N, C-alpha and C positions, 0 to 999 in steps of 0.2 A: 503493499500499500504506500502511496505518496500522500503525505498529510501536511497542509500548512494552515488548516483552520479557516479557509475561505471557500466561497462558492466555486465550483469547477465546472467548466464545459468540457465535453469529451467527444471526439470524432475519429474516424479512421483515415489513414492515408491510402493511396492506391495499392500499396503493397500489403495492406491489412494491419499494419502496426498502429497502435493508438497514439493520438495526440491530445493534449489537454491544455486548456486555457484558464489561468486564474485571473484575478483582477489586475495583476502586475506582470505576469510572464507567460510564456507559452513552453510546454514541456513535450518531449517526444520520448516514448518508452521503446527502445530499440536494443535487441539482443540482451535483454535483462538489465539494461542500465538506462538512467534518466539523462536525457540531453536537454539543455535549456537554450531557448531562442528568445533573446531580449527584444522588446519593442523598439521601434526606431527612436534614435536620439532626438529626432526633430519633433517628437510629439509635444503637445502643450503640457506644462507642468500640472501634475494631478490627473492627466488623462488615463483611463483604465482600459485594459484590454476587453473588448466587447465582441463575443462570438468568435467562431472559428469554423473555417471550411477548407478542405484540401481537394483540389481538382485533380483530374486524372493525370495531368503532367507533373504532379507533385507540388505545385504552387501553393503556398500557404496564404489564406485570406483572412483578415480580421478587421475589426473596426477600431478606430481611435475614438473611444466612447461610441456614440452613435452618430458622429458628425462626419467622419472621414474614412473611407475604405482604403486599406493598404494591402499590397501583395508582397510576397517574399519568394524569389526564385531560386533559393539555395546560396546566393551570394550577396544580394542586397534587397532593401526594402524600397518599394515604389508606391507613391501616393496616387490615388485616383479621385480627385476632387470632382463633385458634381455628377458622378456616374450612377449614383442611387439617390432616390428621393431622401430628403432630410429625415433623419431619425431611423434610417434603415441600415446604416453602415455596419452594425454589428449583428444583422439578422440574415446573413447570407447562408446559403446551403449549395452544395455541388450536386447536380444530377448525373445520372449514369452517362449521359451524352456529353458531359463536360461543361454544361452550361451552368451559370450561377442564378440562383433564385432568392428572392426575399419577399416577405409578406407584411402588410400593415393595414389596419382599418379594413375597407372592403375591396382590397385589390392585392394582386400578386404582381411582381415584376420579374422579368426574365432577361438575362443577358446572354448573347451568343458569342461574347468576346469582343464585339464591335459596338453594339447598341443595346439599350434596355427597352423592353416592350412591356406593356401592361396586359395582364391575363386576368379575366374576370373570376372572382371568387364565388363561393356558394351564395346564392341570392339571399339577401336579407341578413347575412351574418357579418358581424364586426369581427374581423380576424384578429384585431389587436396587433401588438407587435409579435410576429410569429415567423420563425424560419421553417420553410417546408422541409420535409424528408422524403426520401424516395426508396421504395422497396426494390429488391433485385429484378422484378418485372417491369420496373419503371413507373409504378403507380405513385401518385403524389399523396402524401399524408400531411396533415396539419394539426397542431394542437389547437382545440377550440377554447380560447380564453374567455369566451362569453358564457357558454353552457357547460364547460368542463368536457373532458374526454378527448377524442380524436375524430377528425374528419378525414375521409380518404375519397380520392376521386378516381373512378374507373368506369369504363364503358358509358361515358358521357353523363354520369350522375354522381352525387356526393352521398356517402353513407356515414352515419354517426356510430361511434363505439364509445363505451364507457362513459356515457353522459353523466355529468355531475361530479366525476372524479377529477381532482386537480392534477392533471398530467402536465409535465413540463417538457418532455422530450420523447422521442421514439426512435428505435433503430431496428435493424433486421439482420437475422442470420442468413447464411448462404442458401439454406433451404426454404427461406421465405418466412420463417418464424418471426413474429413481431414482438419486441420488447418495448415496454413503456415505463418511463420513470415518473412517479408521483411525488410531489413535495410534501405529502402528508400520509400516504398510505402504502409506501414501499413500491414494489415493482409488479408488473402485470406482463403475462406472456400469453400470446394468441397463436394457436396452431392452425388457424384457418377456420375453425369451428368454435372453439371454447377459449375463454380468457381464464387464466389462472393467476391468483395473486401470491406474491412472496413477501415476507416481512423479516424483521430480525429473528423471529421464531424459526425461520427457515435458513438462517446463516448469514442474512445481510448485516452489514456493520451499522447500517442506519435505515430508518424508514423515511428520511427526509432526502429524497433523491432529486436532483436537478438536471442531470444529463446521463446519457447511455450510449454505448457502442458495443458491437459484437465483433470480435476478431474471427479470422477464418477458422481457427481451431474450436470455435464454439464458446470461448470464454466471454462473459459479459462483464464490461467495465461500467462502473457508475461514478459520476461525480456527485458528491453529497453536499448537503448544506452544512454539516457539522462534523464530518469525519474524513474530509480530503477525498482521495480516489480509492475506490475499492474494487476488487476483482471477485466476481461471484460465479460459481459453478453449481447450477441447480441440481446436478446429479450427485454431488458429493456430500 
């Protein structure tokens, strides 16, 4: 476990290794060791790391707070002023096709690497500040900040899961299994038919989960509100 007592975002790189963002740094867990990627020196004093996405080419994307989107290509940081709507800089997610997405209020925005376009969200829903997630088959999933639970888009329509549950993040195993992190109720697993809940009684270090990622070997990583980063194996 990595623990520094702060809220943690977690995502996977294209090689399946986990990356983590705390309020002040970015971490990469590679070959059993922790590597640190410091934010750009050009950031405004007091600005915090906000969000984390890794595209298929290995580029790291994060927000300087929610005002400026930055990318890291393995050698240097590059700012991208004005490429996302105000307030969305830390809400990006990488799709399987390499595009970047962000969500806020009643819209989604998508970048193909050259321009951002607006994509309609579910009618009548206030998406709030929400980073989209994508399952292995390319289906789009969103945290429903208005009614709780998750929204997923497929076959031209939206479906609601876990309505009323305070979900913060969602991730997917290679076989399509869905994992959701709740800030109050632990973890939830969906096998395509049934949702199963896991709590500290099942081996989690915390029930206050803020982010989740699943590595190719099936290990589930959670960023917690009070216990740093934890690795969970539901079979052990």
